[in-house]
C-alpha positions as CSV (number, residue, x, y, z in Angstrom):
1,M,4.6,4.8,-1.5
2,L,2.4,7.9,-1.8
3,A,3.8,9.2,1.5
4,T,7.3,8.6,0.3
5,N,6.6,10.4,-3.0
6,I,5.2,13.4,-1.0
7,A,8.2,13.4,1.4
8,N,10.6,13.5,-1.5
9,A,8.8,16.1,-3.6
10,D,11.8,18.5,-3.3
11,T,14.5,15.9,-3.5
12,P,16.6,16.4,-6.7
13,G,16.7,13.4,-8.9
14,Y,13.9,11.5,-7.1
15,K,11.6,9.6,-9.3
16,A,8.0,9.1,-8.3
17,K,7.2,5.5,-7.4
18,D,4.0,3.5,-7.9
19,I,2.9,-0.1,-7.3
20,D,1.1,-2.5,-9.5
21,F,-1.5,-3.6,-7.0
22,A,-2.9,-6.4,-9.0
23,S,0.6,-8.0,-9.4
24,A,1.4,-7.4,-5.7
25,L,-1.9,-9.1,-4.6
26,K,-1.3,-12.0,-7.0
27,T,2.2,-12.5,-5.6
28,A,1.1,-12.2,-2.0
29,K,-1.7,-14.8,-2.6
30,S,0.8,-17.2,-4.1
31,H,3.2,-16.8,-1.2
32,Q,0.3,-17.3,1.2
33,Q,-0.9,-20.5,-0.4
34,G,2.7,-21.9,-0.8
35,G,3.5,-21.5,2.9
36,N,6.4,-19.1,3.2
37,S,8.9,-18.3,5.9
38,M,10.7,-15.1,6.8
39,V,14.4,-14.8,6.2
40,R,16.1,-13.8,9.4
41,T,19.3,-11.8,9.3
42,N,20.0,-12.3,13.0
43,S,19.4,-15.3,15.2
44,K,17.5,-13.1,17.7
45,H,14.8,-12.2,15.2
46,I,11.4,-13.8,15.6
47,A,10.5,-16.2,12.8
48,G,7.3,-15.4,10.9
49,G,5.6,-15.1,7.5
50,S,7.1,-12.9,4.7
51,K,5.5,-9.6,3.7
52,E,7.7,-9.2,0.7
53,V,5.8,-8.9,-2.6
54,G,8.7,-8.2,-4.9
55,G,8.8,-7.0,-8.4
56,S,5.7,-4.8,-8.2
57,E,7.4,-1.4,-7.6
58,M,7.5,0.8,-10.6
59,F,8.3,4.4,-11.5
60,R,5.4,6.7,-12.4
61,N,5.4,8.5,-15.7
62,A,5.7,12.3,-15.1
63,N,2.7,14.4,-15.9
64,Q,4.6,17.6,-15.9
65,P,7.8,18.8,-17.7
66,D,11.1,18.3,-15.9
67,T,11.8,21.2,-13.6
68,G,15.5,20.9,-14.1
69,D,16.4,18.9,-11.0
70,G,15.3,15.5,-12.3
71,N,12.5,15.1,-9.8
72,S,9.3,13.6,-11.3
73,V,6.9,14.0,-8.3
74,D,3.8,16.0,-9.1
75,I,2.7,17.0,-5.6
76,Q,-0.9,17.7,-6.6
77,V,-1.3,14.2,-8.1
78,E,0.3,12.7,-5.0
79,R,-1.9,14.6,-2.6
80,N,-5.0,13.7,-4.6
81,L,-4.1,10.0,-4.6
82,Y,-3.3,10.1,-0.9
83,A,-6.7,11.7,-0.2
84,Q,-8.5,9.1,-2.4
85,N,-6.7,6.3,-0.6
86,A,-7.6,7.7,2.8
87,M,-11.3,8.0,1.8
88,E,-11.4,4.4,0.4
89,Y,-9.8,3.1,3.6
90,Q,-12.3,4.9,5.8
91,A,-15.2,3.7,3.7
92,S,-14.0,0.1,4.0
93,L,-13.6,0.5,7.7
94,Q,-17.2,1.8,8.0
95,F,-18.5,-1.0,5.8
96,L,-16.7,-3.6,8.0
97,S,-17.9,-2.0,11.2
98,G,-21.5,-2.1,9.8
99,R,-21.1,-5.8,9.0
100,F,-19.9,-6.5,12.6
101,K,-22.8,-4.6,14.1
102,G,-25.2,-6.6,12.0
103,L,-23.6,-9.8,13.0
104,K,-23.7,-8.8,16.7
105,K,-27.3,-7.8,16.4
106,A,-28.2,-11.1,14.7
107,L,-26.4,-13.1,17.4
108,G,-27.9,-11.1,20.2
109,S,-31.5,-11.6,19.0
110,Q,-31.1,-15.4,19.1
111,G,-29.7,-15.6,22.6
């Protein structure tokens, strides 16, 4: 959504979107536990689990006054959120990589 907001920063009438992560996670967990199936629009599509979280997309309140074109994207806010998201993602990958290295080391020392 952040990338979509950044891409539409100059689109007249575009409203910045956001997601309620807690609600989306709760919905995804309930679908996962309930055993879901993907809706196919063509018989040639491969059947699989659904990724749809539904109902969690929202519009972000504007932090700046309307510029006259109805666009509510604040590019500085979007870039900062995008950078924060990228850093959190990298940190989680480094943490996970460290955990795998530790497990490999532990398994290797017993063999």
